N, C-alpha and C positions, 0 to 999 in steps of 0.2 A: 444273896445267899446263892451259892453254886448249884446249878441244877444237876440232880442225881442222874447217872446214865443208867438205864435199864438192860440188862443182860438176860436174855431167855435162857432157861436151863431145864432141861428135861431129865428124867430118870436115867437115861442112857448116857447123859453127859456126867451125871453123878458117879456112875459106874466107871467112865474114862477117868475122872479125875482121881478116884480111889486106886484104879488100876496102875495109873502113871505115877501114883505117890505124890500127887500134888497137894492132896489134902487127906486128912485122917477121918475115920469114921466118928471119932469124938468131936472134931472141928465141925463135921457136916451136922451133928446133934445139937451143938451149941448155935451154929447158924440157923437151924430150923426152929429153934426156940426163940432167937433173936427176931426171926422173921415173923412168928406169932404175936410178939410184943409190939413190933412196928412193922406192919405189913409192907412188904416190897419184894421184888424178886430175889431169888436165893443166891443168884450171881452177884447181884450188887451187894447183898449182906457179906459175902465171902470176901469181896474186895474191901468193903468198909472195916471189917475185922482184921484185915491184913492177913488172913488165911491164905490168900493167893495172889499173885502178882497179876495185874490186870492184863498184861500182855500174854502171860501163860494162859489166862483164861480165854482170851481171844483166839489163841491158837487151838485150844480145845474145841472151841465153837467151830472154828474153820474145819477142823477134821470131822466134826459130827455133822455139819450142814453140807460140806463140799464146796463151800465158798471159800477161795483162797485167802490167806492172811497177807497184808501188806504192812512192812515196817517203814514209816514215814521218816525215820531218821537217817535212813541210808540211801534215799534217792534225791535227785535234783527236780524241784518242783517247777512245773511250768506255770509262771505267773498269770499268763495270758488265760490259761485254762482255769486255774484257781479263782480267778475273779469273774468267772462265768456266773458264779452263784453270790449273791450279796452275804455280807457277814451275818446278817440276823438269820438268814435261811440256813447257812452252815451251822450256826450255834443251835438253832431250834430242832434240826434234824440230825445233828452230830454227823455231818458229811461235808467231805471236800473232794473237788475233782483234781486229782494229781497228774493226769495224763490226757492228752487230745490227739486225735489221729483223723486224718481225711477232713481237715477243715471244720472241726468240732462235730463230725457225723459219728465218730466213736469215741465215747468218754469212759474213762476209768474213774470209779468213784469209790473212796474208802469210807465205811461208815462203821460206827459203833455197833449198829444193829441192822445189818443188811437183810434181815428177814422181815423187818418191818414194813408191810405192804402199803400201809397209808403214808408213811414217810416217803418211800419210793415214788408212789403216785404223785405226791405233792412235788417232789423234784423233777419227775418227767413233765408235769404240767407247766412248771416254771420254765424249764429248759425249752420246751416246745413254744412257749410264748416269747422267749427272748431270742431264739434262733430262727423261728419261722418254720421249723422242720422238727421231727422226732428222731434225735439221735439215738444210736445203739449204745446201751449202758452196760458196763462190765463192773459187777460189784466185787469188793473186797472187804474182808473183816480188818478192823485196825483197833489200836488202843485209844479210847476217848481222851485220854489226857495228851496222847500225840496230836489229835485233832486240835485240842485247845492250845497246844504250843504252837502248832503250824498258824493258826489263824491268829494268834496274838502277833507272832513274828512278822508274818506277811502283811497283814493288814496295818501294822505300825509302820512297815517299809512303805506301803501305799500312801500312808498319810505324810511321811516325810518326803516322798517323791512329789505329792500333790503341793506341800508347801513350797518346794524349791521351784516347781512349775508356776505357782502363783495364781491367784484368783482370776486375774485378768486374762491370762493365757487360757486357762481352763474354759471361761465364759466364751471366749473368741472361739475356741474349738468346738464347743458345743453348738453355738449359733452357726457357724459355718457348716458344720455337718447336717444341721437341720435344713438349711437352705439347699445344699447340694442333694439330699435325699428327697426334697420336695414335700417336707413335713409341713403341716398346717398349724400345728400347735406344739409346744415344748411344755412338758410338766416336770417340775421339780418337786418331788414328793418326799417329805421327811419321814423317816421310821425312827424307831428308837435309837438306834446306833448308826444310822447310815442315811444317805440321800439316794433315791431312785430316780434316774432321769428317764423319762418316756417321751416319744415322739408320736404324735398321731399321723399315721401315714395311710392315705387312702380309707380314712374315716375310723380306723382301728388304732388304738394305742399299742406301742411296740417298746419293750425295754431296751435301752441303749446302754446304759451304764450304770454303775453303783459306786458311790465314794463315801468315805468315813465321814460321819457327823461332825467330826471337829473342823472339817474344811468348809461346812455349810455357811457359817457366819460370814466369811470373807467373800464367798461366792453370792450370797444373798445382798450384801452390801454393794458389791460391784453393780449388780443389776438394778439395784435401786438407784444408785447414783447415775447410771446411764438413763433410767426411766424417769430422772427427776422426782423421785419420791423421798419422804422422810426416812433416813436410815436409822433413826432413833425410835421410830414407831413401829412396833411388831404386834401389838395387840388388836389393831383395827385393820380392816381391810383398806388397801390402796389401788389406784389404777394410775398407769402412766404409759409413756411411749418413748420410742427413740427410733431413728432412721440410721441405716448403715449401707453401704454398697459393700457386698459380698458375692464372691463367685461371679462378678460381671453383673449382679443384679441390685437394684436399689430396692431394699426391703424395709417395710414399716413394721416395727415390733411393738405389739400392744401388751403391756404387762399388767398382771392382777395379782396381788398379794391377798392371803386369806389365812388367819391364824387357826393352827389345830393344836391338839394336845401334844404333838411331838415337834411343834414349831411351825414357822410359816411356810405354807404351801404357795409356790409360784408357779402360774401359768402364763406363757407367753404365746399370743397369737401372732403369725407371721402373714403378712400381706405383701406379695411380691409385685411391687408396681412396674417392674420391668417385662412382666409377662404380656404377651399378646392376647388380646380377648379372643375367646374362643366363639365361633358362630354356633347357631343352633343346631346345625347338622353334626358339628364336632362333639357337641354335649349329648347326642343320642337321641335328637327329636326326629320323628318321622316326616316324610315329605307332607302328609295330610296336616299333621299338627302344625308345622311351620307355616303352611299357608293359611291355616285358620287363624293362627296368632297374628300373623301379617294383616290379615283382613279386620280382625277386630281390633288391632291396634291403630288402625287407620280411621276408626269412627270418631266422631266429635264428642262425645259425653256418654257417661256411663262409669260404673264400677268394674274393674278387673281385680279380683281378689286372689291372693296367692297364699297357700298353706303349706306347712311342712315343719318339721323339727329343725333345730339349729344345725348347721352343718349339712343341710340337704341340697345345698346348691342353689337356692332361691336367687340370691343376689347375682351370681354369674348368669343365670338364666336371664335375669331382668337386664343385665348390661348387654347381653347378646340381643336382646329384644330391641334395647334402645338403638343399638347400632344398625338394625333394619328400618327405623323410623325416620322419617323426613324432617331432620333438624333444621334444614335451610328454610322451610317454610312453615315450621311450627316451633313454638317456644315451649320447650321441654324443660322443667324444673324439678329438681329432686331434694328431698329431706332424708338424709341417711345417717346412720350411727354404726360404724363410721363410713366415710366415702372410700371405698376399697379401691377403686380405678377411677382415673379421670378421663371423661369421655369428651373429646372435641365437640364443640357445638351445643353442649347441654350445660345448663346452670345447675351446679350441684352445691348443696349446703349441708354442712357437717353438723349434727346435733351431739351435744355432749351431755351426758347424764349429770345432772346437778348444774348444767350451765345456765346462761342467761336466756337461752331461747329453748323452747319445746317444740315437739312436733306439732301440737296446736297452734301455738304462737307463730312457728315458721309457716303453717299453713295458711293463717290468716294474712301474713305479710305477702306470701307468694300470689294470693289472689288479687292484690293491688299491682302485681307486676305483669298483668295481661298474659297469662299462661294459656297454653292450649292443652298441654299434658302436664300432670301432676303425680310424681312418684312420692308415696309416703312409706318410708321404711318399715315402720311399724304402727298399726293402730292398736294402742295399749290402753286408752281410757276414753271417758264419754266425750270430752271436749274434741278429741282428735277424730272420734268416730263421727261425730255431727258435722265437723268441719268437711270431712271427707265426703259424706253424702251430700251436704249443701253444695260443695263444688260440682259434683257429679249431676246434680239437678239443675245447675245454672250453666251448662254449656261447656264443661270441662270433662276431659278423659282423665279418670283417676285410678292409678295403678297402686295398690297397697298390699302389704303383707299382714296377715292376722295370725294370731296363735289359735289354730285349729288342727285337729288330729288329720283331717281331710277335707276334701270339697264339700261333703254333705254337711258339716258343721259350721261353714263360715258364717252363714246368715245367722243362726243361733248365737254364735259368738257376738256379732254386732249387736243382736237384739239384748243379749246379756249386759252389753256395755252401755245400753240406754236407748238405742234407736227403736223407734215404733215400727211395728211390722208393716203397717200400712204405708208408711213413708219409704221404707226400704224396698218393698215389692215394686218391681217393674224397673229398677235402676242398677240391678246386678246384671251385667253381660255375661260373664262367665266366672268360675272359679277354676283354679289350677292347684293341684296337689303334686308334690315331687318328692322323690327319694333318690339316693345315689347307690348303685350296686358297684362292686369291684368287677373289673374286666379280667377275663383269663389272659395269663401272659402269653403273648404271640410266639415267643422264643421257646417256651417249654411246655406250653399247654398243660398246666397244672402239675407238672412233675417237680417243679422247683428249680431254680438256677440263680446264679449271683445277681442278675438284672432284677428280678423280683423279690430279692432276699429269701428265696426258697419258700415263698408263700404260694406260688402258683398263680398270684394276680398282680397286675400292674395297671394302675391308673383305674378311673371310674368313669361312669356315664349315667345319664339320668333315666329314671323311670317317671313317666309323666301321665297324670290324669287330667283331662280337660273336660270340664262339665259345663256346657252351654246352658244357660238358664231360659227355658221356654216358658210359655204362658202358663203351663200347669205348675211349674215350679214356682213362679211368682204367686200363683193363687195359694199354693201350701204354705208359702212364707206369710202371706197376708192374714192366713188363717192360724198361724202361729203353730204350724206342724213341727214335730220334734225331728231331730236329726235322723232317727230310725225310720221315720215314715218317708223322709225325703230320699233316704238310701233305698228303702224298698221300692218306691217309684222308679228311681234310676235303674234298679237291678230288673224290675219288670219289664222296661222299656229297653233293655240290653245297652245302656250307655257303657262304653269302654272304661276300665278302671285300671289301677296300677298293675295288678296281676296280668291283665291282658297285655299290657305294654311289655311287662317283663317276659311273658311267654314269646314274644316276637324276638327279643334279644337272646332268649335261651336257644331257640331254633336257629338263629343265625350264628350261634357259637361264639356270641359276645361274652356271655355270663354263664354261671352254672346254676344247677337247680338248687344246691345248698345254699348259694349266696342269695338267691331269689328268695328262698323260704327264710333266710335270715333276715332279710330286709322288709319283706312285705308280709310274710306268712302265707297260709294256705287258704284259699276260698276258690269259689267257682270263677269261670271266666265268661265275659259277656262280649259279643261281637257286634259292633255297630259303627259305621262311618261317622265322622264328625259332619254337621250340617254345613252346607255352602252358604256363605254370606255374600 
């Protein structure tokens, strides 16, 4: 059923319609009676009863509101501007962009109801998300039937163009663009009538393009073939991978499919194996933090636990730490899912979900390989947690990530997995929590430029909290203290936290206050140097 277009109509407009002879008093009375029988706006009723031409109504509305009228049949539409809004957005809000100026910074938008504040706000938010800046918008009245005709004609042309281009060329173009822009993930998100492609750049998703739903089947099949997936299966999740050399980079693409009500959602993780590993200084670590990590990583046994959400840079930090370790005289072995970078001198093992080897199995096997340092990509079950603790108690340095919000909860997480507090106490060397904040663009200083895609930010750096476990913390663990009690002890004794590290970067002009609040939130700061080892 076609969506009815709602026209605002005031008493002044009724007077205008009568004055210009576009409707009669009798027609208005009939329309008002019909409106009582089937409640809707009077302008819509007049159009539905064929008492007034919709274009004439729009012209009168234009005169009343002062918003100019635009006839879409007599202009050459700019396809690049038109496709800034996806089809479903244009349909839902009865709007199209017919002209763009100054690299999309001034947009002319024709709408059936340009006085609808909610619709306009939605369009502004979408365009800000897509363009990375807030363009100036010039509004016009237009006939909703003309909007529908333009959408049908141009999005059909888009489909024809896509068919000629082919799924292979489209996929290659998207992958290449993702590599060149430094995206970490590609999202193919199906909607009712379209597919939205978004890149995760510097931790935030950014809409790149939208294409018609009719093209999705060929694109999805192409991606599945490349990833070695079953092209006939669309109702169950699948995972796969493929490698390509693009833009001079050897890139590993990890593909995940997931069924949704509008079709398969596909997300691709990009691992650029050609990238040089960053050192701890490049990642944003302070000199005292680097020295502390080097010292503690030289110890012969104990647990170093790293927490933080997915995408917070934990693995990159660990690789930078491994590069600082003495792999010539120490046997360093890892269990990772996946192995993102290959480091010379370190024995790395990749764990596959549902594969023949688990983290617990791999850990037991590694113990027979005479290791000095063991890295466990994730402690996710009791067997892995016990293996990690046993290794730390028997002369091995164990570095592992755990699912915990921050440093204060890592011990509680391991206890939840089945470790006894009395055994865990005394064997944790330190906990590390990490987040990533966007760095202010050095070229435009937050004003927006092509280099930063008009966001004001380019690249990211780490905010780090390092929590050394002293005798009091070990006693609290042994007593089964809650996360909040451990946090309170650390605050009372002025242990530095993420906000403290963020303030340093704020004062240095590396990031902004709004970005720091977005990532960390607001709370007190605590100043205390890291202990010397």
